[in-house]
LUMPA-367015 format. One record per residue (C-alpha): residue number from 1; x, y, z; residue in one letter. Coordinates in steps of 0.1 Angstrom, whole numbers, plus 5000, padded with zeros to 4 digits. Each point is the difference from the previous one (the first is absolute). Example, Ala and Ser with C-alpha at 12.3 -4.5 7.8 and 13.67 -1.06 7.14 Angstrom:
<marmars>
marmar resi 1; xx 5123; yy 4955; zz 5078; resn a
marmar resi 2; xx 5014; yy 5034; zz 4993; resn s
</marmars>
This chain:
<marmars>
marmar resi 1; xx 4999; yy 5000; zz 5000; resn m
marmar resi 2; xx 5014; yy 5034; zz 4991; resn k
marmar resi 3; xx 5006; yy 5025; zz 5027; resn r
marmar resi 4; xx 4999; yy 5037; zz 4996; resn h
marmar resi 5; xx 5013; yy 5031; zz 5019; resn g
marmar resi 6; xx 4978; yy 5021; zz 5022; resn t
marmar resi 7; xx 4985; yy 5031; zz 4984; resn q
marmar resi 8; xx 4969; yy 5022; zz 5004; resn n
marmar resi 9; xx 4972; yy 4984; zz 4980; resn l
marmar resi 10; xx 4973; yy 5026; zz 5006; resn k
marmar resi 11; xx 4977; yy 4982; zz 4976; resn m
marmar resi 12; xx 4968; yy 4993; zz 5019; resn i
marmar resi 13; xx 4971; yy 5024; zz 5000; resn g
marmar resi 14; xx 4972; yy 4990; zz 5026; resn v
marmar resi 15; xx 4965; yy 5007; zz 4992; resn r
marmar resi 16; xx 4985; yy 4970; zz 5017; resn d
marmar resi 17; xx 5018; yy 4976; zz 5023; resn l
marmar resi 18; xx 4981; yy 4971; zz 4986; resn r
marmar resi 19; xx 5015; yy 5006; zz 4966; resn d
marmar resi 20; xx 5037; yy 4997; zz 5012; resn i
marmar resi 21; xx 5015; yy 4970; zz 4982; resn n
marmar resi 22; xx 5013; yy 4976; zz 5026; resn q
marmar resi 23; xx 5022; yy 4982; zz 4974; resn t
marmar resi 24; xx 5021; yy 5032; zz 4995; resn i
marmar resi 25; xx 5001; yy 5008; zz 5037; resn f
marmar resi 26; xx 5012; yy 4964; zz 5007; resn l
marmar resi 27; xx 5025; yy 5004; zz 4973; resn h
marmar resi 28; xx 5015; yy 5030; zz 5019; resn l
marmar resi 29; xx 5001; yy 4982; zz 5033; resn v
marmar resi 30; xx 5013; yy 4968; zz 4984; resn r
marmar resi 31; xx 5028; yy 5018; zz 4982; resn d
marmar resi 32; xx 5012; yy 5020; zz 5027; resn r
marmar resi 33; xx 4993; yy 4981; zz 5032; resn q
marmar resi 34; xx 5006; yy 5004; zz 5028; resn p
marmar resi 35; xx 4984; yy 5033; zz 4996; resn i
marmar resi 36; xx 4982; yy 5024; zz 5024; resn s
marmar resi 37; xx 4967; yy 5019; zz 4995; resn r
marmar resi 38; xx 5021; yy 5032; zz 4999; resn a
marmar resi 39; xx 5020; yy 4986; zz 4972; resn d
marmar resi 40; xx 4969; yy 4991; zz 4981; resn i
marmar resi 41; xx 4987; yy 5036; zz 5004; resn v
marmar resi 42; xx 5033; yy 5013; zz 4986; resn k
marmar resi 43; xx 4999; yy 4976; zz 4971; resn a
marmar resi 44; xx 4964; yy 5004; zz 4990; resn t
marmar resi 45; xx 4991; yy 5036; zz 5009; resn g
marmar resi 46; xx 4969; yy 4987; zz 5018; resn l
marmar resi 47; xx 4988; yy 5015; zz 5033; resn q
marmar resi 48; xx 5012; yy 4982; zz 5031; resn p
marmar resi 49; xx 4963; yy 4993; zz 5010; resn g
marmar resi 50; xx 4994; yy 4984; zz 4967; resn t
marmar resi 51; xx 5031; yy 4978; zz 5001; resn v
marmar resi 52; xx 4990; yy 4988; zz 5035; resn s
marmar resi 53; xx 4965; yy 4992; zz 4989; resn a
marmar resi 54; xx 5013; yy 4979; zz 4971; resn i
marmar resi 55; xx 5028; yy 4983; zz 5022; resn v
marmar resi 56; xx 4974; yy 4992; zz 5026; resn n
marmar resi 57; xx 4977; yy 4984; zz 4976; resn r
marmar resi 58; xx 5028; yy 4979; zz 4985; resn l
marmar resi 59; xx 5012; yy 4991; zz 5035; resn i
marmar resi 60; xx 4964; yy 4989; zz 5008; resn k
marmar resi 61; xx 4998; yy 4979; zz 4970; resn e
marmar resi 62; xx 5034; yy 4986; zz 5009; resn k
marmar resi 63; xx 5015; yy 5009; zz 4968; resn l
marmar resi 64; xx 5029; yy 5019; zz 5017; resn i
marmar resi 65; xx 5012; yy 5002; zz 5036; resn y
marmar resi 66; xx 5019; yy 5022; zz 5024; resn e
marmar resi 67; xx 5036; yy 4989; zz 5009; resn g
marmar resi 68; xx 5026; yy 5014; zz 5024; resn i
marmar resi 69; xx 5001; yy 5038; zz 5009; resn e
marmar resi 70; xx 5025; yy 5022; zz 4982; resn g
marmar resi 71; xx 5021; yy 5028; zz 5015; resn p
marmar resi 72; xx 4982; yy 5031; zz 5011; resn s
marmar resi 73; xx 5006; yy 5033; zz 4981; resn s
marmar resi 74; xx 4986; yy 5021; zz 5029; resn g
marmar resi 75; xx 4964; yy 4986; zz 5003; resn g
marmar resi 76; xx 4985; yy 4966; zz 5003; resn r
marmar resi 77; xx 5021; yy 4971; zz 4988; resn r
marmar resi 78; xx 4987; yy 4988; zz 4966; resn p
marmar resi 79; xx 4989; yy 4964; zz 4996; resn k
marmar resi 80; xx 5014; yy 4984; zz 4969; resn y
marmar resi 81; xx 4975; yy 4983; zz 4975; resn l
marmar resi 82; xx 5004; yy 4968; zz 4982; resn h
marmar resi 83; xx 4979; yy 4980; zz 4975; resn v
marmar resi 84; xx 4987; yy 4970; zz 5015; resn n
marmar resi 85; xx 5014; yy 4975; zz 4976; resn a
marmar resi 86; xx 4982; yy 4970; zz 5015; resn e
marmar resi 87; xx 4966; yy 5016; zz 4999; resn s
marmar resi 88; xx 4994; yy 4984; zz 4966; resn a
marmar resi 89; xx 5015; yy 4980; zz 4974; resn y
marmar resi 90; xx 4990; yy 4998; zz 4963; resn v
marmar resi 91; xx 5009; yy 4978; zz 4971; resn l
marmar resi 92; xx 5013; yy 5014; zz 4967; resn a
marmar resi 93; xx 5000; yy 4981; zz 4966; resn i
marmar resi 94; xx 5015; yy 5013; zz 4969; resn d
marmar resi 95; xx 4990; yy 4979; zz 4970; resn l
marmar resi 96; xx 5026; yy 5000; zz 4972; resn g
marmar resi 97; xx 5003; yy 4986; zz 4966; resn v
marmar resi 98; xx 5029; yy 4978; zz 5008; resn k
marmar resi 99; xx 4999; yy 4999; zz 5039; resn e
marmar resi 100; xx 4977; yy 5010; zz 5026; resn s
marmar resi 101; xx 5012; yy 5013; zz 5035; resn i
marmar resi 102; xx 4981; yy 5000; zz 5032; resn y
marmar resi 103; xx 5009; yy 5016; zz 5033; resn a
marmar resi 104; xx 4989; yy 5003; zz 5036; resn v
marmar resi 105; xx 5002; yy 5036; zz 5013; resn s
marmar resi 106; xx 4995; yy 5016; zz 5035; resn d
marmar resi 107; xx 4982; yy 5032; zz 5005; resn f
marmar resi 108; xx 5033; yy 5020; zz 4994; resn n
marmar resi 109; xx 4999; yy 4988; zz 4964; resn g
marmar resi 110; xx 5030; yy 4981; zz 5008; resn r
marmar resi 111; xx 5004; yy 4966; zz 4980; resn i
marmar resi 112; xx 5005; yy 4972; zz 5025; resn l
marmar resi 113; xx 4999; yy 4970; zz 4975; resn t
marmar resi 114; xx 5002; yy 5000; zz 4962; resn q
marmar resi 115; xx 4998; yy 4972; zz 4976; resn k
marmar resi 116; xx 4999; yy 4996; zz 4962; resn s
marmar resi 117; xx 4983; yy 4972; zz 4980; resn v
marmar resi 118; xx 4998; yy 4993; zz 4962; resn l
marmar resi 119; xx 4968; yy 5014; zz 4985; resn t
marmar resi 120; xx 4988; yy 4970; zz 4980; resn e
marmar resi 121; xx 4971; yy 4979; zz 4991; resn g
marmar resi 122; xx 4963; yy 5006; zz 5001; resn d
marmar resi 123; xx 4993; yy 5033; zz 5018; resn p
marmar resi 124; xx 4974; yy 4986; zz 5023; resn e
marmar resi 125; xx 5021; yy 4970; zz 5010; resn k
marmar resi 126; xx 5031; yy 5022; zz 5004; resn f
marmar resi 127; xx 4981; yy 5025; zz 5022; resn l
marmar resi 128; xx 4986; yy 4973; zz 5022; resn r
marmar resi 129; xx 5035; yy 4983; zz 5003; resn s
marmar resi 130; xx 5016; yy 5034; zz 5008; resn l
marmar resi 131; xx 4972; yy 5007; zz 5027; resn s
marmar resi 132; xx 5006; yy 4966; zz 5017; resn r
marmar resi 133; xx 5037; yy 5006; zz 5001; resn e
marmar resi 134; xx 4994; yy 5034; zz 5015; resn i
marmar resi 135; xx 4975; yy 4987; zz 5025; resn h
marmar resi 136; xx 5025; yy 4972; zz 5011; resn a
marmar resi 137; xx 5028; yy 5025; zz 5005; resn l
marmar resi 138; xx 4980; yy 5024; zz 5022; resn v
marmar resi 139; xx 4985; yy 4971; zz 5020; resn r
marmar resi 140; xx 5036; yy 4987; zz 5007; resn t
marmar resi 141; xx 5020; yy 5032; zz 5002; resn q
marmar resi 142; xx 4974; yy 5026; zz 5014; resn y
marmar resi 143; xx 4976; yy 4979; zz 5019; resn p
marmar resi 144; xx 4991; yy 5028; zz 5024; resn r
marmar resi 145; xx 5001; yy 5029; zz 4975; resn a
marmar resi 146; xx 4970; yy 5020; zz 4993; resn r
marmar resi 147; xx 4999; yy 4999; zz 4962; resn v
marmar resi 148; xx 4974; yy 5026; zz 4988; resn e
marmar resi 149; xx 4999; yy 5001; zz 4962; resn a
marmar resi 150; xx 5017; yy 4991; zz 4967; resn v
marmar resi 151; xx 5012; yy 5024; zz 4973; resn g
marmar resi 152; xx 5005; yy 4987; zz 4966; resn v
marmar resi 153; xx 5016; yy 5016; zz 4969; resn s
marmar resi 154; xx 4996; yy 4985; zz 4965; resn v
marmar resi 155; xx 5011; yy 5012; zz 4966; resn p
marmar resi 156; xx 4967; yy 5006; zz 4980; resn g
marmar resi 157; xx 4966; yy 5015; zz 4999; resn l
marmar resi 158; xx 4983; yy 4996; zz 5035; resn v
marmar resi 159; xx 4963; yy 5002; zz 5009; resn d
marmar resi 160; xx 5006; yy 5016; zz 5034; resn r
marmar resi 161; xx 4963; yy 4997; zz 5013; resn a
marmar resi 162; xx 5002; yy 4963; zz 4993; resn a
marmar resi 163; xx 5037; yy 4993; zz 5006; resn g
marmar resi 164; xx 5001; yy 4983; zz 4966; resn t
marmar resi 165; xx 5029; yy 5000; zz 4975; resn l
marmar resi 166; xx 4982; yy 5007; zz 4968; resn i
marmar resi 167; xx 5029; yy 4995; zz 4977; resn v
marmar resi 168; xx 5039; yy 4998; zz 5002; resn s
marmar resi 169; xx 5015; yy 4996; zz 4965; resn p
marmar resi 170; xx 5034; yy 4994; zz 5015; resn n
marmar resi 171; xx 4988; yy 4974; zz 5025; resn l
marmar resi 172; xx 4976; yy 4985; zz 4975; resn g
marmar resi 173; xx 4972; yy 5001; zz 5026; resn w
marmar resi 174; xx 4964; yy 5010; zz 4993; resn r
marmar resi 175; xx 4970; yy 5004; zz 5025; resn a
marmar resi 176; xx 5019; yy 4987; zz 5030; resn v
marmar resi 177; xx 4980; yy 5007; zz 5033; resn p
marmar resi 178; xx 5032; yy 5006; zz 5020; resn v
marmar resi 179; xx 4983; yy 5014; zz 5030; resn r
marmar resi 180; xx 4974; yy 4973; zz 5003; resn a
marmar resi 181; xx 5026; yy 4973; zz 4997; resn l
marmar resi 182; xx 5023; yy 5013; zz 5025; resn l
marmar resi 183; xx 4973; yy 5010; zz 5025; resn e
marmar resi 184; xx 4986; yy 4965; zz 4998; resn e
marmar resi 185; xx 5035; yy 4986; zz 5008; resn e
marmar resi 186; xx 5014; yy 5024; zz 5024; resn l
marmar resi 187; xx 4968; yy 5011; zz 5017; resn e
marmar resi 188; xx 5012; yy 5035; zz 5000; resn l
marmar resi 189; xx 4988; yy 5033; zz 4983; resn p
marmar resi 190; xx 5019; yy 5004; zz 4966; resn v
marmar resi 191; xx 5006; yy 5032; zz 4980; resn y
marmar resi 192; xx 5012; yy 4997; zz 4964; resn v
marmar resi 193; xx 5018; yy 5028; zz 4981; resn e
marmar resi 194; xx 5018; yy 5004; zz 4968; resn n
marmar resi 195; xx 5037; yy 4996; zz 5004; resn d
marmar resi 196; xx 5011; yy 5035; zz 4988; resn a
marmar resi 197; xx 4973; yy 5015; zz 5022; resn n
marmar resi 198; xx 5014; yy 4982; zz 5029; resn a
marmar resi 199; xx 5034; yy 5012; zz 4993; resn a
marmar resi 200; xx 4989; yy 5035; zz 4999; resn a
marmar resi 201; xx 4983; yy 4995; zz 5034; resn f
marmar resi 202; xx 5032; yy 4986; zz 5015; resn a
marmar resi 203; xx 5014; yy 5035; zz 4997; resn e
marmar resi 204; xx 4975; yy 5015; zz 5023; resn l
marmar resi 205; xx 5012; yy 4975; zz 5028; resn w
marmar resi 206; xx 5037; yy 4993; zz 4992; resn y
marmar resi 207; xx 5009; yy 5032; zz 4981; resn g
marmar resi 208; xx 5015; yy 5032; zz 5012; resn p
marmar resi 209; xx 4979; yy 5019; zz 5024; resn l
marmar resi 210; xx 5004; yy 5032; zz 4982; resn d
marmar resi 211; xx 4984; yy 4986; zz 4969; resn e
marmar resi 212; xx 4968; yy 4985; zz 5017; resn v
marmar resi 213; xx 4981; yy 5032; zz 4993; resn s
marmar resi 214; xx 5008; yy 5001; zz 4963; resn a
marmar resi 215; xx 4967; yy 5006; zz 4982; resn r
marmar resi 216; xx 5012; yy 4980; zz 4969; resn t
marmar resi 217; xx 5024; yy 4970; zz 5002; resn l
marmar resi 218; xx 5006; yy 4978; zz 4969; resn l
marmar resi 219; xx 5014; yy 4965; zz 5006; resn c
marmar resi 220; xx 5013; yy 4981; zz 4970; resn v
marmar resi 221; xx 5004; yy 4963; zz 5008; resn l
marmar resi 222; xx 5024; yy 4982; zz 4977; resn v
marmar resi 223; xx 4996; yy 4962; zz 5003; resn v
marmar resi 224; xx 4990; yy 4973; zz 4974; resn e
marmar resi 225; xx 4976; yy 5027; zz 4987; resn g
marmar resi 226; xx 4998; yy 5036; zz 5007; resn l
marmar resi 227; xx 4975; yy 5018; zz 5021; resn g
marmar resi 228; xx 4994; yy 5033; zz 5016; resn t
marmar resi 229; xx 4983; yy 5010; zz 5032; resn g
marmar resi 230; xx 4988; yy 5035; zz 5005; resn l
marmar resi 231; xx 4992; yy 5018; zz 5032; resn i
marmar resi 232; xx 4980; yy 5032; zz 4995; resn i
marmar resi 233; xx 4991; yy 5021; zz 5031; resn n
marmar resi 234; xx 5009; yy 4971; zz 5021; resn g
marmar resi 235; xx 4977; yy 4975; zz 4982; resn e
marmar resi 236; xx 5010; yy 4971; zz 4977; resn l
marmar resi 237; xx 4987; yy 5009; zz 4966; resn h
marmar resi 238; xx 4984; yy 4969; zz 4985; resn v
marmar resi 239; xx 4973; yy 5015; zz 4976; resn g
marmar resi 240; xx 4970; yy 4979; zz 5005; resn t
marmar resi 241; xx 4997; yy 4974; zz 5026; resn s
marmar resi 242; xx 5014; yy 4976; zz 4975; resn i
marmar resi 243; xx 5022; yy 5025; zz 4982; resn g
marmar resi 244; xx 5036; yy 4994; zz 4991; resn l
marmar resi 245; xx 5012; yy 5032; zz 5014; resn g
marmar resi 246; xx 5034; yy 4995; zz 4983; resn g
marmar resi 247; xx 5018; yy 5011; zz 4969; resn f
marmar resi 248; xx 5022; yy 4969; zz 4993; resn g
marmar resi 249; xx 4979; yy 4993; zz 4969; resn h
marmar resi 250; xx 5001; yy 5035; zz 4983; resn m
marmar resi 251; xx 5013; yy 4995; zz 4966; resn s
marmar resi 252; xx 5036; yy 5014; zz 4991; resn m
marmar resi 253; xx 5001; yy 4985; zz 4966; resn d
marmar resi 254; xx 4969; yy 4989; zz 4980; resn p
marmar resi 255; xx 5022; yy 4979; zz 4979; resn k
marmar resi 256; xx 5020; yy 4985; zz 5030; resn g
marmar resi 257; xx 4999; yy 4964; zz 5014; resn m
marmar resi 258; xx 4966; yy 4985; zz 5010; resn t
marmar resi 259; xx 4996; yy 5003; zz 5037; resn c
marmar resi 260; xx 4984; yy 4975; zz 5024; resn s
marmar resi 261; xx 4968; yy 5022; zz 5000; resn c
marmar resi 262; xx 4996; yy 4995; zz 4962; resn g
marmar resi 263; xx 5010; yy 5034; zz 4989; resn r
marmar resi 264; xx 5033; yy 5011; zz 4984; resn r
marmar resi 265; xx 5029; yy 5020; zz 5013; resn g
marmar resi 266; xx 4987; yy 5005; zz 5036; resn c
marmar resi 267; xx 5026; yy 5015; zz 5025; resn w
marmar resi 268; xx 5002; yy 4965; zz 5016; resn e
marmar resi 269; xx 5016; yy 4986; zz 4968; resn t
marmar resi 270; xx 5029; yy 5024; zz 5001; resn f
marmar resi 271; xx 5007; yy 5005; zz 5038; resn a
marmar resi 272; xx 4988; yy 4970; zz 5019; resn s
marmar resi 273; xx 5024; yy 4973; zz 5013; resn d
marmar resi 274; xx 4989; yy 4977; zz 4973; resn r
marmar resi 275; xx 5007; yy 5026; zz 4974; resn a
marmar resi 276; xx 5035; yy 5007; zz 5015; resn t
marmar resi 277; xx 5010; yy 4963; zz 5000; resn l
marmar resi 278; xx 4988; yy 4995; zz 4965; resn d
marmar resi 279; xx 5020; yy 5030; zz 4989; resn r
marmar resi 280; xx 5031; yy 4987; zz 5016; resn y
marmar resi 281; xx 4996; yy 4967; zz 4982; resn r
marmar resi 282; xx 4998; yy 5017; zz 4967; resn r
marmar resi 283; xx 5031; yy 5023; zz 5007; resn l
marmar resi 284; xx 5021; yy 4973; zz 5017; resn s
marmar resi 285; xx 5022; yy 4976; zz 4981; resn k
marmar resi 286; xx 5004; yy 4981; zz 5033; resn s
marmar resi 287; xx 4982; yy 4966; zz 5003; resn k
marmar resi 288; xx 4996; yy 5005; zz 5038; resn t
marmar resi 289; xx 4963; yy 5000; zz 5008; resn r
marmar resi 290; xx 4991; yy 5030; zz 5023; resn v
marmar resi 291; xx 4969; yy 4995; zz 5019; resn r
marmar resi 292; xx 4997; yy 5030; zz 5022; resn a
marmar resi 293; xx 5007; yy 5037; zz 4996; resn v
marmar resi 294; xx 5022; yy 4998; zz 5032; resn t
marmar resi 295; xx 5022; yy 4976; zz 4980; resn e
marmar resi 296; xx 5001; yy 5024; zz 4971; resn l
marmar resi 297; xx 5011; yy 5028; zz 5024; resn i
marmar resi 298; xx 5027; yy 4978; zz 5013; resn a
marmar resi 299; xx 5013; yy 4994; zz 4966; resn l
marmar resi 300; xx 5000; yy 5037; zz 4992; resn a
marmar resi 301; xx 5022; yy 5005; zz 5031; resn g
marmar resi 302; xx 5023; yy 4975; zz 4987; resn q
marmar resi 303; xx 5005; yy 5018; zz 4968; resn g
marmar resi 304; xx 4974; yy 4983; zz 4978; resn d
marmar resi 305; xx 4994; yy 5027; zz 4973; resn a
marmar resi 306; xx 4968; yy 4985; zz 4987; resn a
marmar resi 307; xx 4986; yy 4998; zz 5036; resn a
marmar resi 308; xx 5010; yy 5037; zz 5007; resn l
marmar resi 309; xx 4984; yy 5011; zz 4967; resn e
marmar resi 310; xx 4969; yy 4980; zz 5006; resn t
marmar resi 311; xx 4995; yy 5017; zz 5034; resn i
marmar resi 312; xx 5006; yy 5034; zz 4985; resn k
marmar resi 313; xx 4973; yy 4994; zz 4973; resn v
marmar resi 314; xx 4975; yy 4988; zz 5026; resn t
marmar resi 315; xx 5008; yy 5032; zz 5021; resn a
marmar resi 316; xx 4992; yy 5023; zz 4968; resn r
marmar resi 317; xx 4966; yy 4982; zz 4995; resn y
marmar resi 318; xx 4992; yy 5004; zz 5037; resn l
marmar resi 319; xx 5010; yy 5036; zz 4998; resn g
marmar resi 320; xx 4979; yy 5008; zz 4968; resn e
marmar resi 321; xx 4970; yy 4983; zz 5014; resn g
marmar resi 322; xx 5003; yy 5019; zz 5034; resn i
marmar resi 323; xx 5004; yy 5033; zz 4981; resn a
marmar resi 324; xx 4968; yy 4994; zz 4980; resn s
marmar resi 325; xx 4981; yy 4996; zz 5033; resn l
marmar resi 326; xx 5017; yy 5028; zz 5017; resn a
marmar resi 327; xx 4988; yy 5025; zz 4974; resn h
marmar resi 328; xx 4966; yy 4991; zz 5010; resn g
marmar resi 329; xx 5000; yy 4989; zz 5036; resn l
marmar resi 330; xx 5027; yy 5024; zz 5013; resn s
marmar resi 331; xx 5009; yy 4976; zz 5029; resn p
marmar resi 332; xx 5019; yy 5013; zz 5030; resn e
marmar resi 333; xx 5019; yy 4967; zz 5004; resn v
marmar resi 334; xx 5006; yy 4971; zz 4976; resn v
marmar resi 335; xx 5011; yy 4967; zz 5015; resn v
marmar resi 336; xx 5014; yy 4970; zz 4979; resn i
marmar resi 337; xx 4998; yy 4966; zz 5015; resn g
marmar resi 338; xx 5015; yy 4968; zz 4989; resn g
marmar resi 339; xx 5033; yy 4981; zz 4993; resn e
marmar resi 340; xx 5010; yy 5025; zz 4974; resn i
marmar resi 341; xx 5005; yy 5026; zz 5030; resn t
marmar resi 342; xx 5030; yy 4979; zz 5010; resn g
marmar resi 343; xx 5017; yy 5019; zz 4970; resn a
marmar resi 344; xx 4990; yy 5035; zz 5013; resn w
marmar resi 345; xx 5034; yy 5017; zz 4996; resn p
marmar resi 346; xx 4996; yy 4991; zz 4963; resn i
marmar resi 347; xx 4962; yy 5005; zz 4993; resn i
marmar resi 348; xx 4994; yy 5029; zz 5023; resn g
marmar resi 349; xx 5018; yy 5026; zz 4981; resn p
marmar resi 350; xx 4986; yy 4987; zz 4967; resn i
marmar resi 351; xx 4964; yy 5001; zz 5012; resn i
marmar resi 352; xx 5004; yy 5035; zz 5014; resn e
marmar resi 353; xx 5016; yy 5011; zz 4968; resn g
marmar resi 354; xx 4970; yy 4987; zz 4980; resn c
marmar resi 355; xx 4976; yy 5016; zz 5022; resn i
marmar resi 356; xx 5015; yy 5035; zz 4999; resn k
marmar resi 357; xx 4988; yy 5023; zz 4974; resn s
marmar resi 358; xx 4991; yy 5036; zz 4992; resn n
marmar resi 359; xx 4965; yy 4992; zz 5011; resn y
marmar resi 360; xx 5008; yy 4985; zz 5035; resn i
marmar resi 361; xx 5019; yy 5028; zz 5017; resn v
marmar resi 362; xx 5004; yy 5012; zz 5037; resn p
marmar resi 363; xx 4977; yy 5005; zz 5020; resn p
marmar resi 364; xx 4982; yy 4969; zz 4985; resn i
marmar resi 365; xx 5031; yy 4977; zz 5000; resn s
marmar resi 366; xx 4996; yy 4968; zz 5022; resn f
marmar resi 367; xx 5019; yy 4975; zz 5016; resn k
marmar resi 368; xx 5008; yy 4967; zz 4984; resn v
marmar resi 369; xx 5013; yy 4971; zz 5023; resn r
marmar resi 370; xx 5000; yy 4963; zz 5004; resn p
marmar resi 371; xx 4975; yy 4984; zz 5022; resn s
marmar resi 372; xx 5006; yy 4999; zz 5037; resn s
marmar resi 373; xx 4997; yy 4963; zz 5004; resn v
marmar resi 374; xx 5014; yy 4971; zz 4978; resn l
marmar resi 375; xx 4967; yy 4983; zz 4992; resn r
marmar resi 376; xx 4975; yy 5029; zz 5001; resn p
marmar resi 377; xx 4969; yy 4979; zz 4989; resn s
marmar resi 378; xx 5005; yy 4977; zz 5030; resn l
marmar resi 379; xx 5008; yy 5028; zz 5025; resn f
marmar resi 380; xx 4969; yy 5018; zz 4987; resn g
marmar resi 381; xx 4978; yy 4971; zz 5008; resn a
marmar resi 382; xx 5008; yy 5004; zz 5037; resn i
marmar resi 383; xx 4986; yy 5035; zz 5005; resn p
marmar resi 384; xx 4970; yy 4990; zz 4979; resn i
marmar resi 385; xx 4994; yy 4972; zz 5024; resn a
marmar resi 386; xx 5008; yy 5022; zz 5031; resn l
marmar resi 387; xx 4973; yy 5024; zz 4992; resn q
marmar resi 388; xx 4976; yy 4974; zz 5011; resn h
marmar resi 389; xx 5014; yy 5001; zz 5035; resn c
marmar resi 390; xx 4988; yy 5035; zz 5008; resn f
marmar resi 391; xx 4974; yy 5007; zz 4972; resn g
marmar resi 392; xx 4990; yy 5034; zz 4987; resn g
marmar resi 393; xx 5025; yy 5000; zz 4972; resn g
marmar resi 394; xx 4983; yy 4975; zz 4976; resn r
marmar resi 395; xx 4973; yy 5009; zz 4975; resn d
marmar resi 396; xx 4977; yy 4971; zz 5003; resn k
marmar resi 397; xx 4986; yy 5004; zz 4965; resn q
marmar resi 398; xx 5034; yy 4999; zz 4981; resn t
marmar resi 399; xx 5020; yy 4980; zz 5026; resn n
marmar resi 400; xx 5029; yy 5023; zz 4999; resn h
marmar resi 401; xx 5018; yy 5022; zz 5025; resn v
marmar resi 402; xx 5002; yy 5037; zz 5000; resn k
marmar resi 403; xx 5013; yy 5030; zz 5020; resn v
marmar resi 404; xx 4973; yy 5023; zz 5011; resn p
marmar resi 405; xx 5000; yy 5036; zz 4986; resn q
marmar resi 406; xx 5006; yy 5015; zz 5036; resn s
marmar resi 407; xx 5036; yy 4985; zz 4998; resn f
marmar resi 408; xx 5006; yy 5016; zz 4966; resn l
marmar resi 409; xx 4988; yy 5035; zz 5009; resn n
marmar resi 410; xx 5035; yy 5011; zz 5009; resn s
marmar resi 411; xx 5004; yy 5033; zz 4986; resn g
marmar resi 412; xx 5030; yy 5011; zz 4981; resn s
marmar resi 413; xx 5028; yy 4977; zz 4995; resn r
marmar resi 414; xx 5033; yy 5001; zz 4979; resn t
marmar resi 415; xx 4995; yy 4978; zz 4969; resn p
marmar resi 416; xx 5024; yy 4970; zz 4997; resn a
marmar resi 417; xx 5029; yy 5004; zz 4975; resn r
marmar resi 418; xx 5022; yy 4977; zz 4980; resn f
marmar resi 419; xx 5024; yy 4982; zz 5025; resn s
</marmars>
């Protein structure tokens, strides 16, 4: 988990105490614990009475607790606050094209156990087998744990209300009742989200605190396919309740290769992991089979010219796609997730160079950076499940999490710049 230095956030405007988003408040306590009420007042700009009211409610709900007293600065000695990691556990499942990963997390969002399995066979049989494996692990390793919910990220079009995967071209799955199957086996509430959207939400829980109040955050998830998650005014943008909410299938070349979605020249066919590895096979004279982008990055570090050029070409395609979106969306932060970010010293400058233009100039420039976590779609499933533990943050109609408007009414802020 990434740690960040202390700074004055002053990003919460309070209109109604009930609208304060507990996820973000818990993020602050978790990231800086042990932390006093006075420290929270300084960090958020909230009134001391408001902070005490929120803290008291969270203590009553046993989500945080008071620890030892700190040194006095002239008045009453402050009591340090901690997140109660044992208050609830959740399960996170990241369904991938080649492998799927599941994890057990405590209330701190800290992964306690993580395991990967091959994604293979009939989807219903696979999900039932996976559920039974998870159930056995929890029963043997965490027999006394209070497991509350399951968050699932999956590549493809999701019906959030039903928790059904409508279609995933890369997985080759159609009409799979993910929620129903998992709830039947695990006997826990299950929340299903598109993997790129989950990756975007991971940044609200694991990302830098000074970016939490960004009104527009674009997450580009580069895996077997390519997806985007977009947070606007603190809410995941998904279109309709079964909308894609992503730009991975926008066409960059009408005469390009056929995409898994059936169209030609989609962004995914140029910048996904699959596209990158296919490009290397065409450019390289080596007979060595490269199975993952991490292997390709290692080869580039060893002086393989074809590997280095392949990575640079992918970076240019990523940059061109992001530039097109930036002209319309004007995001404050762009986050890129996936194995390709392991080559950030190579791809970062190329991506930023593609984005910069005579149109995108200060003060509307924005920050571009790699994801805060290594597998953002897995980590994003954790806070999606954690929302169930304290409620109020989930739209029951669309089954996705959002940050209430009160958190976003922060007044003037300095726009993020290119790093």
